[in-house]
C-alpha positions as a printed NumPy array, in Angstrom:
array([[  0.087,   0.014,   0.208],
       [  1.345,   3.515,  -1.04 ],
       [  1.759,   5.964,   1.766],
       [  2.477,   9.013,  -0.581],
       [ -0.33 ,  11.533,  -0.89 ],
       [ -0.896,  14.611,  -2.541],
       [ -1.14 ,  17.644,  -0.134],
       [ -4.746,  18.21 ,  -1.062],
       [ -5.515,  14.734,  -0.037],
       [ -3.39 ,  14.78 ,   3.322],
       [ -5.149,  18.249,   4.165],
       [ -8.783,  17.087,   3.732],
       [ -8.122,  13.663,   5.368],
       [ -9.42 ,  13.178,   9.148],
       [ -7.063,  10.434,   9.621],
       [ -4.635,  11.54 ,  12.309],
       [ -1.956,   8.957,  11.313],
       [  1.609,   9.918,  11.72 ],
       [  4.87 ,   7.616,  11.312],
       [  8.404,   7.842,  12.285],
       [  9.606,   9.451,   9.09 ],
       [  7.883,  11.685,   6.882],
       [  9.014,  13.482,   3.878],
       [  7.529,  16.754,   2.551],
       [  8.539,  17.207,  -1.039],
       [  7.842,  19.692,  -3.774],
       [  8.275,  23.014,  -5.194],
       [  5.243,  25.149,  -3.787],
       [  6.2  ,  26.8  ,  -0.633],
       [  2.468,  27.686,   0.383],
       [  1.499,  24.1  ,   0.196],
       [  4.676,  22.938,   2.018],
       [  3.778,  25.361,   4.851],
       [  0.214,  24.02 ,   5.033],
       [  1.181,  20.375,   5.143],
       [  3.975,  21.051,   7.711],
       [  1.563,  22.932,   9.943],
       [ -1.036,  20.243,   9.873],
       [  1.461,  17.674,  10.16 ],
       [  2.825,  19.597,  13.386],
       [ -0.873,  19.675,  14.8  ],
       [ -1.655,  16.043,  14.3  ],
       [  1.539,  15.078,  15.854],
       [  1.874,  17.288,  18.837],
       [ -1.746,  18.562,  19.199],
       [ -0.719,  21.316,  21.857],
       [  0.048,  24.524,  19.956],
       [  2.671,  25.252,  22.622],
       [  4.661,  22.212,  22.22 ],
       [  8.08 ,  22.819,  20.852],
       [  9.347,  21.7  ,  17.457],
       [ 13.132,  20.914,  16.968],
       [ 14.263,  22.238,  13.532],
       [ 17.377,  21.962,  11.696],
       [ 18.804,  23.549,   8.665],
       [ 19.499,  20.878,   6.318],
       [ 22.573,  22.539,   4.559],
       [ 24.405,  22.481,   8.159],
       [ 22.857,  19.789,   9.999],
       [ 24.933,  16.542,  11.23 ],
       [ 23.482,  13.333,  11.195],
       [ 24.449,  12.667,  14.899],
       [ 22.602,  15.693,  16.237],
       [ 19.606,  15.032,  14.165],
       [ 19.341,  11.505,  15.389],
       [ 20.072,  12.367,  19.076],
       [ 16.918,  14.596,  19.028],
       [ 14.89 ,  12.094,  17.24 ],
       [ 15.868,   9.327,  19.874],
       [ 15.377,  11.476,  22.888],
       [ 12.155,  10.934,  24.803],
       [  9.815,  13.932,  24.919],
       [  9.812,  15.424,  28.484],
       [  7.154,  18.01 ,  27.964],
       [  4.211,  18.642,  25.328],
       [  3.297,  15.116,  24.882],
       [  4.693,  11.791,  24.584],
       [  6.035,  12.438,  21.055],
       [  8.771,  14.89 ,  19.594],
       [  8.647,  16.464,  15.911],
       [ 12.019,  16.846,  14.467],
       [ 12.146,  18.917,  10.881],
       [ 15.072,  19.078,   8.825],
       [ 14.466,  22.02 ,   6.516],
       [ 16.112,  22.413,   3.11 ],
       [ 17.117,  18.725,   3.465],
       [ 18.088,  17.881,  -0.013],
       [ 21.811,  18.171,   0.779],
       [ 21.066,  16.394,   4.084],
       [ 19.568,  13.335,   2.28 ],
       [ 22.297,  13.174,  -0.32 ],
       [ 25.051,  13.08 ,   2.619],
       [ 23.301,  10.735,   4.982],
       [ 21.301,   8.665,   2.452],
       [ 22.643,   5.333,   3.928],
       [ 21.996,   6.09 ,   7.673],
       [ 18.617,   7.433,   6.614],
       [ 17.789,   3.997,   4.875],
       [ 18.844,   2.089,   7.972],
       [ 16.872,   4.366,  10.249],
       [ 13.709,   4.312,   8.073],
       [ 14.102,   0.385,   7.893],
       [ 14.277,   0.187,  11.596],
       [ 11.423,   2.7  ,  12.325],
       [ 11.695,   2.082,  16.097],
       [ 11.308,   5.797,  17.447],
       [  7.946,   7.065,  18.546],
       [  9.145,  10.433,  17.595],
       [  8.684,  11.764,  14.244],
       [ 11.393,  12.828,  11.69 ],
       [ 10.37 ,  15.222,   8.797],
       [ 12.506,  15.808,   5.801],
       [ 11.534,  19.007,   4.107],
       [ 12.805,  18.528,   0.59 ],
       [ 12.409,  20.084,  -3.062],
       [ 13.235,  17.1  ,  -5.117],
       [ 12.522,  13.556,  -4.091],
       [ 13.11 ,  10.992,  -6.727],
       [ 10.786,   7.975,  -6.781],
       [ 13.502,   5.621,  -8.24 ],
       [ 15.552,   5.553,  -5.156],
       [ 15.51 ,   2.978,  -2.426],
       [ 14.99 ,   5.519,   0.106],
       [ 11.748,   6.806,  -1.58 ],
       [ 10.474,   3.218,  -1.615],
       [ 11.238,   2.711,   1.943],
       [  9.257,   5.621,   3.224],
       [  6.397,   4.996,   0.668],
       [  6.193,   1.7  ,   2.372],
       [  6.496,   2.11 ,   6.109],
       [  6.466,   6.286,   6.757],
       [  4.474,   8.99 ,   4.933],
       [  5.291,  11.251,   1.872],
       [  3.381,  14.333,   1.151],
       [  3.644,  15.623,  -2.343],
       [  3.461,  19.465,  -2.279],
       [  3.547,  20.185,  -6.209],
       [  0.582,  21.779,  -7.817],
       [ -1.969,  18.876,  -8.803],
       [ -0.991,  17.499, -12.244],
       [ -2.707,  15.264, -14.722],
       [ -1.331,  13.287, -17.8  ],
       [ -2.233,  14.426, -21.412],
       [ -2.418,  11.99 , -24.244],
       [  0.964,  12.315, -24.896],
       [  1.851,  11.21 , -21.353],
       [  3.087,  14.9  , -20.574],
       [  1.97 ,  16.209, -17.303],
       [  0.24 ,  19.429, -16.803],
       [ -1.213,  21.182, -13.904],
       [ -4.892,  19.894, -13.104],
       [ -6.494,  23.281, -13.217],
       [ -9.81 ,  21.743, -12.594],
       [ -8.683,  20.023,  -9.468],
       [ -6.687,  23.289,  -8.432],
       [ -9.743,  25.722,  -8.739],
       [-11.919,  23.336,  -6.798],
       [ -9.361,  23.409,  -4.017],
       [ -9.305,  27.445,  -4.202],
       [-12.901,  27.468,  -3.863],
       [-12.905,  25.048,  -0.844],
       [ -9.904,  26.912,   0.797],
       [-11.682,  30.407,   0.322],
       [-14.684,  28.805,   2.404],
       [-12.778,  26.921,   5.143],
       [ -9.84 ,  29.51 ,   5.754],
       [-11.478,  32.832,   4.724],
       [-15.215,  32.084,   5.2  ],
       [-16.296,  33.63 ,   1.947],
       [-17.696,  32.187,  -1.123],
       [-15.588,  32.286,  -4.154],
       [-17.369,  31.363,  -7.265],
       [-15.823,  28.984,  -9.622],
       [-15.7  ,  31.745, -12.226],
       [-14.066,  34.211,  -9.899],
       [-11.533,  31.435,  -8.88 ],
       [-10.418,  30.989, -12.527],
       [-10.123,  34.706, -12.901],
       [ -8.223,  35.047,  -9.976],
       [ -5.763,  32.363, -10.753],
       [ -5.085,  33.699, -14.123],
       [ -4.463,  37.146, -12.648],
       [ -2.573,  36.013,  -9.566],
       [ -0.881,  32.43 , -10.387],
       [  1.059,  30.403, -10.498],
       [  2.118,  31.121,  -7.003],
       [ -0.538,  30.179,  -4.458],
       [  0.711,  32.188,  -1.71 ],
       [  0.193,  35.211,  -3.697],
       [ -3.396,  33.814,  -4.673],
       [ -3.992,  33.304,  -0.852],
       [ -3.322,  36.866,  -0.078],
       [ -5.347,  38.125,  -2.866],
       [ -8.472,  36.009,  -1.389],
       [ -7.649,  37.424,   2.294],
       [ -7.907,  41.034,   0.57 ],
       [-11.083,  40.275,  -1.278],
       [-12.721,  38.937,   1.839],
       [-12.283,  42.361,   3.365],
       [-14.841,  43.627,   0.576],
       [-17.586,  41.126,   1.355],
       [-19.441,  40.212,   4.688],
       [-18.826,  36.755,   6.316],
       [-19.968,  34.184,   4.038],
       [-20.308,  36.589,   1.367],
       [-19.685,  35.99 ,  -2.53 ],
       [-16.638,  37.007,  -4.142],
       [-17.647,  37.507,  -7.959],
       [-15.347,  37.878, -11.05 ],
       [-16.192,  41.524, -11.27 ],
       [-14.867,  42.165,  -7.723],
       [-11.823,  39.947,  -8.487],
       [-11.192,  42.167, -11.684],
       [-11.586,  45.578,  -9.66 ],
       [ -9.564,  44.574,  -6.651],
       [ -6.786,  41.929,  -8.151],
       [ -6.581,  43.222, -11.72 ],
       [ -6.413,  46.941, -10.991],
       [ -3.528,  48.815, -12.584],
       [ -1.698,  45.375, -13.38 ],
       [ -4.542,  44.303, -15.708],
       [ -4.99 ,  47.541, -17.306],
       [ -1.358,  47.61 , -18.187],
       [ -1.273,  44.258, -19.499],
       [ -4.327,  45.247, -21.783],
       [ -2.41 ,  48.426, -22.9  ],
       [  0.95 ,  46.316, -23.709],
       [ -1.089,  43.794, -25.72 ],
       [ -3.148,  46.588, -27.548],
       [  0.214,  48.227, -28.406],
       [  1.679,  45.061, -29.456],
       [ -1.503,  44.351, -31.771],
       [ -1.231,  47.782, -33.259],
       [  2.353,  46.7  , -34.298],
       [  3.976,  49.203, -31.994],
       [  6.825,  46.973, -30.463],
       [  8.438,  49.931, -28.623],
       [  5.241,  51.07 , -26.649],
       [  4.601,  47.237, -25.687],
       [  8.006,  46.859, -24.576],
       [  7.745,  50.142, -22.41 ],
       [  4.523,  49.008, -20.7  ],
       [  6.277,  45.48 , -20.159],
       [  9.178,  47.147, -18.347],
       [  6.602,  49.132, -16.166],
       [  5.056,  45.845, -15.102],
       [  8.51 ,  44.307, -14.25 ],
       [  9.104,  47.433, -12.046],
       [  6.11 ,  46.518,  -9.918],
       [  5.698,  43.423,  -7.658],
       [  5.44 ,  41.137, -10.623],
       [  7.956,  38.431, -11.831],
       [  8.337,  37.551, -15.524],
       [  6.889,  34.073, -14.903],
       [  4.055,  35.759, -12.684],
       [  3.226,  38.014, -15.478],
       [  2.807,  35.014, -18.141],
       [ -0.484,  33.867, -16.424],
       [ -1.885,  37.121, -17.338],
       [ -0.47 ,  37.213, -20.882],
       [ -2.045,  33.684, -21.379],
       [ -5.445,  34.562, -19.961],
       [ -5.724,  37.485, -22.198],
       [ -4.427,  36.074, -25.296],
       [ -5.987,  32.525, -24.98 ],
       [ -9.456,  34.056, -25.659],
       [ -8.207,  35.696, -28.778],
       [ -6.964,  32.357, -30.224],
       [-10.245,  30.847, -29.096],
       [-12.355,  33.359, -30.905],
       [-10.272,  32.867, -34.08 ],
       [-10.722,  29.148, -33.969],
       [-14.447,  29.534, -33.637],
       [-14.594,  31.991, -36.465],
       [-12.749,  29.649, -38.761],
       [-14.856,  26.783, -37.721],
       [-17.807,  28.707, -38.758],
       [-16.381,  29.606, -41.954],
       [-15.884,  25.961, -42.952],
       [-19.615,  25.298, -41.97 ],
       [-20.161,  28.176, -44.748],
       [-21.227,  30.896, -42.295],
       [-20.056,  34.231, -41.434],
       [-20.586,  34.963, -37.941],
       [-20.236,  38.492, -36.231],
       [-16.96 ,  39.095, -34.241],
       [-19.014,  39.998, -31.139],
       [-20.689,  36.5  , -31.559],
       [-17.472,  34.409, -31.437],
       [-15.821,  36.718, -28.932],
       [-18.799,  36.152, -26.62 ],
       [-18.359,  32.273, -27.085],
       [-14.763,  32.625, -26.2  ],
       [-15.344,  34.15 , -22.808],
       [-15.335,  37.908, -23.549],
       [-18.127,  40.087, -21.547],
       [-19.303,  43.456, -22.289],
       [-17.815,  44.617, -18.898],
       [-17.079,  47.417, -18.098],
       [-19.218,  48.85 , -20.806],
       [-17.39 ,  49.085, -24.047],
       [-15.118,  46.201, -23.479],
       [-16.599,  43.92 , -26.324],
       [-15.997,  46.891, -28.866],
       [-12.37 ,  47.206, -27.634],
       [-11.968,  43.395, -27.888],
       [-13.359,  43.615, -31.636],
       [-10.952,  46.144, -32.442],
       [ -7.958,  44.346, -30.644],
       [ -8.72 ,  41.237, -32.84 ],
       [ -8.969,  43.04 , -35.827],
       [ -5.731,  44.746, -35.16 ],
       [ -4.02 ,  41.414, -34.236],
       [ -5.344,  39.784, -37.692],
       [ -5.846,  36.175, -38.352],
       [ -2.467,  35.099, -39.177],
       [ -1.174,  36.246, -35.879],
       [ -4.081,  35.222, -33.769],
       [ -4.046,  31.646, -35.499],
       [ -0.387,  31.158, -33.782],
       [ -1.292,  32.402, -30.329],
       [ -1.661,  29.092, -28.966],
       [  1.646,  27.795, -30.433],
       [  3.504,  30.75 , -29.265],
       [  1.921,  30.456, -25.615],
       [  3.101,  26.622, -25.587],
       [  6.553,  27.5  , -26.623],
       [  6.715,  30.263, -23.917],
       [  5.306,  28.011, -21.342],
       [  7.663,  24.91 , -21.788],
       [ 10.756,  27.576, -21.983],
       [  9.57 ,  29.009, -18.656],
       [  9.411,  25.836, -16.945],
       [ 12.519,  24.373, -18.43 ],
       [ 15.404,  26.193, -19.954],
       [ 14.366,  30.039, -19.02 ],
       [ 13.239,  29.715, -15.512],
       [ 15.398,  32.25 , -14.103],
       [ 13.819,  35.897, -13.98 ],
       [ 16.422,  37.022, -16.458],
       [ 15.736,  34.381, -19.191],
       [ 12.042,  34.354, -18.385],
       [ 12.197,  38.102, -19.313],
       [ 13.47 ,  37.175, -22.674],
       [ 10.609,  34.697, -23.459],
       [  7.905,  37.34 , -22.712],
       [  9.664,  40.046, -24.78 ],
       [  9.972,  37.689, -27.663],
       [  6.367,  37.04 , -27.285],
       [  5.45 ,  40.671, -27.421],
       [  7.588,  41.123, -30.451],
       [  5.758,  38.161, -32.101],
       [  2.573,  39.758, -31.412],
       [  3.875,  43.094, -32.893],
       [  4.944,  41.822, -36.297],
       [  3.184,  43.112, -39.439],
       [ -0.037,  42.003, -40.116],
       [  0.698,  40.566, -43.577],
       [  4.599,  39.919, -43.539],
       [  4.226,  38.576, -47.297],
       [  3.576,  42.341, -48.229],
       [  6.872,  43.448, -47.488],
       [  8.403,  41.521, -50.073],
       [  5.907,  42.078, -52.801],
       [  7.213,  44.134, -55.745],
       [  4.506,  46.914, -54.915],
       [  6.319,  47.321, -51.629],
       [  9.575,  48.301, -53.136],
       [ 13.195,  47.439, -51.812],
       [ 13.76 ,  47.108, -48.108],
       [ 16.377,  49.236, -46.633],
       [ 18.883,  47.418, -44.304]])
C-alpha cells in the first residue's frame, strides 16, 4: 500500500496518522507550509509544544538522530524533528537514513522537508512503504502524450474550498478561474489576494469575477491590456515600455505570463471559432465568437475594444497564439526559468505579436526595396 499522498488529500483527510518518518516534498512553498503546520498539529496537538528544527545544509546526522531518539519530557509523549532544506542532508546521509527508516523504532517523528524527491531511489520506496510522503507540487494530470500538466480543474476546486474554510467567503468558480489567471502560479500570492477580497464582502459573502477584476486586476490588468493593444497595433516600442513598467512592480516575468495567457487565449479561441464557422459556410459576427470565447461587455465598451484588438491582431497572428503560448510555457518551465531568461521569453512573445499583419506584403514588388 502506497503512503504517498498529494497535499490536497492529506489536508482533507481526517486520519490523524503519523509515522516515524515523513517526507514533505515539492516546489510550492505555500502548500509545504500548510502540510508542515497540519503535520505538526496532528503529531503534537498542543499548540505550545516545541518543535526541533535543523537547517539541512548544516545539520549533522548525529545531532538530528540524538533529537529523534530523545524521549519527550514536555508537550506530550512524542517529539517532532524537522530538517528544512534537506536535499543536501539526504544526499550526505542517505545510507544512514535508509537504515533508520528500515528500523523505524522511534515514537518520535522525523520530517525531511525537501524540494526534489526521486521515486526511483531505495529511500523513496522505503518511506512509501513504512512512512508517509506528502507531495506539495501543484496537482497534475497526464495529457494524451503522457506529458503532465497542471490539473487546473482540481486546483480551482480546491481554491473554492480553501476560500470557504480559511477565509469564510464564497469564491465562485468563475472568480476562482479569473483569480488564478491574474495572480497565479504562486498559491501564496493567490491566498493573499483571497484574504484581501474577503475584506470587501461580509462574512459568508460571495466573491464575484467583477470584484476580482476590480480589486486584483487593477493597474496590472490595465497595463497588460495596454501592452497587448500596443503589440497588436504593431507598436513594439510602446508594448515593451509597458512590459518594463510591469516588471518594475511586484511582478516577476513568470507571474506575468499567467496574465498574458489569460488575455491571449481568448483571442486564439475566438479565431478558431470564427474559422470553424467559415468552414461550415457561415460568416459570424465578431461579437458572437468573442462572447463564445469568454469575452463580456464589462465594463461597458469592453466587447467593442476586444473586436478592435482582434482586427488589429489579424487572423495570421491570432491563429498562432496557442503555439506561441505553448512554446513560452515550456521554456519558462525548463530552460528559461530564471528571471533574466524568463524576461527574454516574454519580450519575444511581445515582438511576435507586434509583427506586421501581412509579412508577405513586405516582399511584394509593390512594396519596393527594403532598406537594411
